[in-house]
ROKOL-568283 format. One record per residue (C-alpha): residue in three letters; x, z, y. Coordinates in steps of 0.001 Angstrom, whole numbers, plus 500000, padded with zeros to 6 digits. Layout:
ALAXZY
...
// end
This chain:
MET700628523069919166
ILE697687525129917891
PRO694563522933917629
PRO691521524027919603
LEU688843526021917818
THR685739524114916765
PRO683573524128919886
THR679887524924920059
PHE677609521949920629
GLU677267522903924292
ALA681027523125924641
ALA681463519775922870
ILE679144518059925334
ARG681133519605928157
ASP684492518705926578
VAL683637515003926481
GLY685091515091929985
ALA687910517576929284
ARG691376516796930642
GLY693231517348927366
PRO692840514617924698
ARG692880517176921906
PHE689772518812923355
ARG688022515449923581
ILE688918514758919940
ALA687535518175918947
ALA684372517351920898
ALA683925514096918953
GLU684329515920915659
ARG681718518533916675
LEU679181515965917886
VAL678902514655914312
ASP676494517499913562
PRO674128517969916513
PRO670916519962916506
THR668125517590915472
GLU666494517582918875
ARG669795516771920622
ARG670921513792918533
GLU670523511324921414
GLU672659513562923588
ALA675370513582920918
ILE675296509786920645
GLU675572509457924409
GLY678604511733924388
LEU680254509752921598
LEU679599506460923376
THR681317507915926429
LEU684321508801924265
THR684529505218922950
ASN685658504277926469
ASP688379506941926525
PRO691831505771927681
VAL693481507469924689
GLY693289505489921444
ALA693202508567919193
VAL690130509819921060
ARG688361506477920604
GLU689262506550916922
ALA687700510017916563
ALA684599508812918399
TYR684153505784916124
GLU684611507962913037
ALA682023510417914342
ILE679542507619915061
GLY679903506461911467
GLU679389509964910055
LEU676388510540912315
GLY674886507206911255
ALA674258506198914867
ARG672989502652914376
GLU672315502509918115
ALA676060502257918613
LEU676518499113916466
PRO677126496709919418
ARG679884499002920692
LEU681430499212917229
LEU681464495433916827
ASP683185495074920207
ALA685729497651919059
PHE687007495332916321
ASP689348494168919084
ASP690268497656920314
GLY693909497832921324
HIS694547500906919162
PHE695358500254915488
GLY693501503281914096
ALA690559502898916448
ARG689722499345915451
GLN689980500200911753
ALA687709503229912276
ALA685214500980914066
VAL685006498631911062
LEU684287501452908637
ALA681780503001911036
ALA679962499687911455
GLY679638499394907697
ARG678260502901907462
VAL675698502751910269
ALA674369499223909600
PRO675609497825906270
ASN673244494847906350
ALA673493493933910021
ALA677268494359910136
ALA678099492666906829
GLU678619489173908263
ALA680902490392911057
ILE682931492482908613
GLU683203489627906122
ALA684580487429908900
LEU687503489857909176
LEU688669488809905710
GLU690172485795907486
ASP691430487731910511
GLU695072487242911465
ARG695654491012911567
PRO696452492426908116
GLU695106495864908938
MET691728494329909767
ARG691642492370906519
PHE692450495650904751
ALA689700497481906656
ALA687208494737905806
VAL687949494898902073
TRP687766498687902086
THR684510498803904037
LEU682703496073902114
SER683596497684898800
ARG682472501129899954
VAL679120500222901521
GLY677958498083898604
HIS678107494682900279
ALA681261493365898670
ARG680770489883897232
PRO683554489303894708
GLU683680485589895469
ARG684309486397899144
LEU686835489124898424
SER688721486742896184
ILE689934484800899233
VAL692338487652899965
LEU693678487983896427
GLY696422485660897635
ASP696877487480900956
PRO700453487521902320
ASP700225491302902816
ASP701011493371899703
GLU698671496222900655
VAL695734493865901184
ARG696270492213897796
LEU696594495614896144
LEU693368496966897609
THR691497493748896902
VAL692362493593893228
GLN691476497273892839
CYS688092496736894475
ILE687284493594892511
GLY688139495440889307
GLU685722498229890236
LEU682998495637890833
ASN683288494335887244
ALA683582490822888654
ASN683968488768885494
GLY683976485579887517
GLN687331486555889024
VAL689211487174885766
GLU691525484177886121
ALA692359484961889745
ILE693195488554888779
ALA695264487439885784
ALA697345485255888105
LEU698438488453889900
LEU700240489621886772
GLU703072487454888137
ASP702836488877891678
ARG706035489771893523
SER704762493337894040
ASN704975495746891115
PRO701967497842892308
VAL699881494664892585
ARG700888493562889083
PHE699919496964887706
ALA696620496995889605
ALA695839493545888193
ALA696516494812884673
LYS694175497780885234
ALA691476495533886686
LEU691694493288883627
VAL691179496331881392
ALA687936497062883256
LEU686882493467882567
GLY687779493683878878
ASP690718491289879178
SER693915492220877323
ARG696359489983879182
GLY697637492915881224
ALA698649494944878150
PRO702388494078878373
THR702408495237882008
LEU700733498512881042
ARG703086498974878106
ALA706117498612880356
ALA704642501240882688
LEU704537503908879957
HIS708062504882880950
GLY707423505250884691
ASP705299507134887183
ARG702166505149886270
ALA702328506196882628
PHE699044508132882651
ASP696952505197883874
ALA698862502891881558
ALA698078505057878520
ILE694403505244879464
GLY694243501465879895
LEU695980500733876602
GLY693615503099874837
ASP690599501398876386
LEU691957498047875242
GLU692715499470871774
ASP696008497641872011
HIS697635498011868585
ALA700905496504869807
SER701325499685871883
LEU700919502074868966
GLU704607502888868545
ASP705208503464872263
LEU702100505625872583
ALA703077507707869569
ALA706551508278871006
LEU705023509374874301
ALA702560511735872611
ARG705417513408870719
ARG707703513817873736
ARG707699517569874315
PHE709270517502877743
ARG706784515092879303
SER703680516249881158
PRO701041517709878788
ILE698356515695880582
LEU700354512517880016
ARG700892513334876368
ALA697176514041875989
ALA696366510655877547
ALA698650509030874982
ALA696880511035872264
ARG693528509761873558
ALA694788506208873126
LEU696031506995869622
VAL692627508343868613
ARG691038505122869816
LEU693597503205867766
GLY692774505239864661
ASP696106507074864467
PRO695687510684863220
LEU698590511817865402
GLY696230511655868367
VAL693883514271866880
ARG696810516556866013
VAL698173516414869568
ILE694763517140871089
ARG694323520077868681
ASN697646521498869829
PHE696587521263873455
LEU693352523128872700
ARG695653526032871843
SER697848525608874915
TRP698418528440877369
ARG698429525853880172
ILE694913525730881521
GLU695107522143882813
ALA696263520835879434
ARG693636522866877596
GLN690828521691879879
TYR691789518056879496
ALA691912518479875723
VAL688406519989875795
GLU687159516990877794
LEU688756514604875309
VAL687037516303872375
GLY683714515447874010
GLU684669511966875180
LEU686066510923871810
GLY683426512721869716
LEU686017514744867789
ILE683621516875865757
ALA686456517782863376
LEU687987519819866194
LEU684891522011866706
PRO686486525050865012
ASP689479524733867320
LEU687152524267870280
ALA685229527416869335
ARG688444529475869158
ALA689554528102872524
LEU686144528955873986
GLN686492532583872910
ARG689750532854874884
SER688584530834877883
ALA688179532080881439
ASP684829531989883217
ILE686009529097885392
GLU686411526944882264
GLN682869527427880952
PRO681316524300882537
ILE683899522076880823
TYR683137523552877408
GLU679406523262878041
ALA679706519602879035
THR681745518823875920
LEU679309520614873619
GLU676417518727875210
ARG678123515472874258
LEU678722516618870683
ALA675339518289870135
PRO673380515124869174
LYS675788514545866281
SER676546518087865152
ALA674405521103864240
GLU677496523278864652
ALA677934522029868228
ARG674252522679868976
ALA674526526213867656
LEU677696526897869634
LEU676111525490872777
ALA673004527652872341
SER675119530754871764
MET677232529996874799
ARG674178529552877017
GLN672580532717875727
THR675741534654876528
ASN676172533146879984
HIS672478532985880931
PRO670646535785879090
PRO666832535834879447
// end
C-alpha cells in the first residue's frame, strides 16, 4: 500500500479524525512541526490521537509529542506507561524523558524494577539518552533476566564512564550471552580495565573483529600482538578491519601498523583510504605526511574535509603539515 503524502498542517488537523489509521499516523508525524502560532492546536490534535483505538496511531502520537517537546502532555505520557500496545508504551517512556527529563526521571527510574522487560529496556534507554542515568541505579539491571536489557545496560554504563561499577561489569564476562560478554569487555576498555582483553582477542576471528581490534589497541594489549599482526596481513579480510588492526599495532609500537596504513593511503578503495587518512591524524603519524600529500593530490572533492581535519591535528607538531594545510585551504578557498 502506498503511504499517504505528507499532509499540510491544515490537512493534518483535519486528519486527526480520518477513518484510515495510516492517515491519522501521517497527521501525527506532520503535527511535530506546526507553525509557531498554532503549537497549542498541534498539541491538542496529538492529545486526541493518544486516545486512538489503534495502538500504532497512539505510538506515533507519543513519538510526536516527544519530538515537539510538549511538556503539557506529561500527565498523559505517564499514564501511557500502561498502554496496552507494546510500541506505544515504550514510545511514551522516551517521550516523557524528552519533554520533562527532570520531572519524569523518578517515574522512569521506577520502571527499572517493572515486571515487563520491554519497559525496563525503555527505562535504561531513556535515562541514558536524556542525561539522567545514575550508574548506581542502572546497575540493578546488570543482572536482569532478559538478555537485551543486560546488553543495553552494560553498554550505557560503559558510556557513562562509571568507574564505581567496574566489578559488576567484570562479572558479566562470564554471562551466558555472548553479546553481553563482549559488551562487558568493551565497557571495561572504556574504564581502563584490561580484564576483558581475552574476550576481545577471541572476537578477532568473528563478526565483532573491528570493535575488538579497536578495544585491544586502546588497551595496548601486548598479548594480542601476534593475532593483530595476522589480521592486519590478511589480504582477503575487510580493508577497514585490517586498518583497525594496524591502528592497534601502531599503539603497540609495531612498525607493521604504519606500513599497513601507508598501503591503505594508496588504496583505490575510497573507504579504506579515508579511514587511513583519519588514522594518520588520530595516531599522529607525521612520518606518513609525504604519502598523505600524494593521496591528497589524487583525492576527490568529497574527501577534502577528511584531509583537512587530519592536517589540523598534525599541524601543531609539523611545519610540513601546516604548510600543506595552508596550501590546501588556499586552493579550496581562494581570497
